[in-house]
C-alpha positions in Angstrom: -14.1 8.4 -16.9 -12.6 8.3 -19.7 -9.6 9.8 -18.2 -9.3 7.1 -15.6 -9.7 4.4 -18.2 -6.9 6.4 -20.3 -4.5 6.4 -17.1 -5.3 2.8 -15.7 -4.3 1.9 -19.5 -1.4 3.8 -19.4 -0.1 2.1 -16.1 -0.7 -1.3 -17.9 1.7 -0.3 -20.4 4.2 1.0 -17.7 4.2 -2.2 -15.8 4.7 -4.6 -18.8 7.9 -1.9 -20.0 8.8 -2.7 -16.2 8.7 -6.1 -16.5 10.8 -6.1 -20.0 13.3 -4.1 -18.0 13.2 -6.7 -15.5 13.8 -9.6 -17.9 16.9 -7.4 -19.7 18.3 -6.5 -16.4 18.0 -10.2 -15.4 19.8 -11.8 -18.6 22.1 -9.2 -19.4 23.7 -8.5 -15.5 22.8 -12.0 -13.7 22.9 -11.8 -10.1 24.8 -8.6 -9.3 21.6 -6.5 -10.3 19.1 -9.4 -9.2 17.3 -6.8 -6.7 16.8 -4.1 -9.4 14.7 -6.8 -11.8 13.0 -8.4 -8.6 11.9 -4.7 -8.0 11.0 -4.4 -11.5 9.0 -7.4 -11.8 7.1 -6.6 -8.6 6.2 -3.3 -9.4 5.2 -4.2 -12.8 3.2 -6.8 -11.6 1.4 -4.9 -9.2 0.6 -2.1 -11.7 -0.8 -4.4 -14.4 -3.1 -6.2 -11.6 -4.2 -3.1 -10.1 -4.9 -1.1 -13.3 -6.4 -4.3 -14.7 -9.2 -4.7 -11.6 -9.7 -0.7 -11.8 -10.6 -1.0 -15.6 -13.0 -3.8 -14.9 -14.3 -2.1 -12.5 -15.0 1.1 -14.1 -16.2 -0.8 -17.4 -18.9 -2.6 -15.1 -19.9 1.1 -13.2 -20.2 2.5 -16.7 -22.5 -0.6 -17.9 -24.7 -0.4 -14.4 -24.8 3.3 -13.2 -27.1 2.5 -10.7 -24.7 0.3 -9.0 -21.7 3.3 -9.5 -24.4 5.7 -7.5 -25.0 3.5 -5.0 -20.9 2.7 -4.4 -20.8 6.5 -4.4 -23.5 7.0 -1.3 -22.3 3.8 0.4 -18.3 5.6 0.4 -19.1 8.9 1.2 -21.6 7.4 4.4 -20.8 8.4 7.7 -21.5 5.2 9.0 -19.2 3.3 6.6 -16.3 5.9 7.3 -16.5 5.4 10.9 -16.2 2.0 10.3 -13.4 2.2 8.0 -11.5 4.6 10.4 -12.2 1.9 13.5 -10.7 -1.1 11.4 -7.7 1.4 10.6 -7.1 2.5 14.1 -7.4 -1.5 14.8 -5.3 -2.4 12.3 -2.4 -0.1 13.7 -2.8 -1.3 17.1 -2.6 -4.9 16.0 0.7 -4.1 13.5 1.9 -2.2 16.8 2.4 -5.4 18.7 3.8 -7.3 15.4 6.8 -4.7 15.5 7.1 -5.6 19.0 7.6 -9.2 18.7 9.9 -8.8 15.7 12.2 -6.8 17.6 12.2 -9.4 20.1 12.9 -12.0 17.5 15.4 -9.8 15.9 17.3 -9.7 19.4 17.2 -13.2 19.9 18.7 -13.8 16.6 21.9 -11.7 17.5 21.1 -9.1 14.8 23.0 -5.8 14.7 21.8 -3.1 17.1 21.4 -0.5 14.5 18.5 -2.5 13.1 16.7 -3.0 16.6 17.1 0.9 17.2 15.7 1.9 13.9 12.6 -0.3 14.6 12.1 0.5 18.2 12.4 4.2 16.4 9.7 3.1 13.9 8.0 1.7 17.2 8.2 5.3 19.1 7.1 7.3 16.0 3.8 5.4 16.2 3.4 6.6 19.7 4.5 10.6 18.6 2.1 10.7 15.6 -0.6 9.1 17.7 -0.2 12.1 20.3 0.3 14.7 17.6 -2.9 13.9 15.9 -4.7 13.6 19.4 -4.0 16.8 20.3 -4.8 17.8 16.5 -8.3 16.6 16.8 -8.9 17.7 20.4 -8.0 21.5 19.4 -10.4 21.0 16.1 -13.5 19.9 18.2 
């Protein structure tokens, strides 16, 4: 627990440093490095939010060990694991259709062909990865 609290505290500090770097780059270089400062802001804010939430959760679990034990049991429960896997598979299927719709939107907007082919490659890689893991898991069972 102490290691994770130290890690999350360090990540909060890293997030603050990234936001400061983003402000510095934005004020010093203006629009020429606008994307770099935006990336620094985004990653810094994400690190701060995620780390703060994990610290709150860790402190809550330290004060309530019975809740922490119940959460650990539920996380490793076979039924909950199957539910999470089914939800992940359904989300992948839905995302596949969003990629197809986005590709047609790009075609309609006359976007460069290389971007459309890149998205088509991502779409095809979904099926290749799916076929690979299907064969792999069939051979294991």
